[in-house]
C-alpha positions as CSV (number, residue, x, y, z in Angstrom):
1,M,73.2,128.3,126.1
2,D,70.2,130.8,124.6
3,N,69.8,130.9,120.7
4,R,71.8,133.5,118.8
5,E,71.6,134.6,115.5
6,F,73.9,136.1,114.1
7,Y,76.6,137.8,116.0
8,I,80.1,139.4,116.0
9,P,81.7,137.1,118.4
10,D,84.9,139.3,120.5
11,V,87.6,138.1,119.0
12,P,90.6,139.6,120.0
13,P,92.3,141.2,116.7
14,F,95.1,138.3,115.1
15,P,97.8,138.4,115.3
16,L,98.5,139.3,119.2
17,E,100.9,141.7,120.4
18,N,102.5,141.9,123.9
19,S,100.7,138.2,125.1
20,S,101.9,135.1,125.7
21,K,98.7,133.4,126.5
22,I,96.7,132.1,124.5
23,I,92.8,133.8,124.6
24,I,90.0,131.4,123.7
25,T,86.5,133.2,122.7
26,Q,84.4,130.4,124.1
27,L,81.4,130.5,121.7
28,S,78.8,127.7,123.0
29,E,80.0,124.7,125.1
30,E,81.3,123.0,122.6
31,T,82.9,125.6,119.8
32,S,86.2,127.8,120.7
33,I,88.5,130.0,118.6
34,Q,91.8,129.9,120.2
35,T,93.9,132.2,119.2
36,W,97.9,131.8,119.5
37,P,100.4,134.4,120.1
38,P,103.6,133.6,118.1
39,G,106.4,131.6,119.1
40,F,103.3,130.3,121.7
41,S,104.1,126.3,122.3
42,T,102.0,123.3,124.0
43,G,104.8,121.6,125.7
44,N,107.2,118.9,125.0
45,D,104.6,116.3,126.2
46,I,102.3,114.6,123.2
47,I,98.5,115.3,123.2
48,T,95.5,112.9,124.2
49,H,91.5,113.5,125.3
50,T,88.4,112.0,126.3
51,F,87.2,114.0,123.8
52,Y,86.3,114.6,120.1
53,E,88.3,117.5,118.4
54,E,87.4,118.9,115.1
55,V,90.0,122.3,114.6
56,Y,89.7,124.4,111.6
57,L,93.3,126.8,111.0
58,L,91.3,130.5,110.6
59,D,94.1,132.5,110.4
60,G,98.5,132.1,110.7
61,S,99.9,128.8,111.1
62,I,101.4,125.3,113.5
63,T,103.5,123.5,113.7
64,D,103.3,119.6,114.7
65,L,106.6,119.1,116.3
66,S,106.3,115.2,116.4
67,L,105.7,115.3,112.7
68,N,108.2,117.9,112.2
69,K,105.4,119.4,109.6
70,T,103.4,123.4,109.9
71,F,99.6,123.5,109.4
72,G,98.5,127.3,107.7
73,K,95.4,128.6,106.9
74,G,92.5,126.6,105.2
75,Y,93.6,123.4,107.6
76,H,91.1,120.7,109.1
77,A,91.4,118.0,112.1
78,W,89.5,116.1,113.3
79,R,90.7,113.8,116.2
80,N,88.9,110.7,118.6
81,P,89.0,110.5,121.6
82,Q,93.0,109.7,122.7
83,M,94.3,110.1,119.9
84,K,97.4,111.0,119.8
85,H,98.6,114.4,118.4
86,G,101.0,117.1,119.1
87,P,102.7,118.9,120.7
88,Y,102.3,122.6,118.5
89,Q,104.3,125.5,118.1
90,A,102.6,128.9,116.5
91,D,104.3,130.1,114.1
92,Q,107.2,132.7,114.9
93,N,105.9,135.7,113.8
94,L,102.1,135.4,113.6
95,G,101.0,133.2,115.7
96,C,97.5,131.3,115.0
97,Q,93.8,131.4,115.3
98,M,91.4,127.6,114.9
99,L,88.4,127.1,115.2
100,V,87.8,124.3,117.8
101,I,84.8,122.6,118.0
102,V,85.0,119.8,121.5
103,R,82.1,116.4,121.4
104,Q,82.4,114.5,124.4
105,S,83.2,110.4,123.8
106,D,79.3,109.1,123.5
107,Y,78.1,112.2,120.9
108,R,78.7,109.1,118.3
109,S,75.9,107.2,119.9
110,N,73.4,110.9,120.6
111,V,73.5,111.4,116.4
């Protein structure tokens, strides 16, 4: 990826209207902004993956359906590879917008 000084990424307006799909704005190989429409659900399955994942909620909220807890703007998550989490559902009225950073599982050995 080329160097980028400060710029305004092409992020959709929040909350999303007339959409049933997540919109992912890729900022770099590891970094994206995910915009979830109101009521979007990841399904019923617990989520795991092979990479580190960091999430910062920018707006709206999501509910962890396993924990029955809702997290909103300003909440942060750090997930090690294979950590079980979710499933999730976005706020019924607003949806959710989040900054997501992923790093491959060998990330810590390269630091």
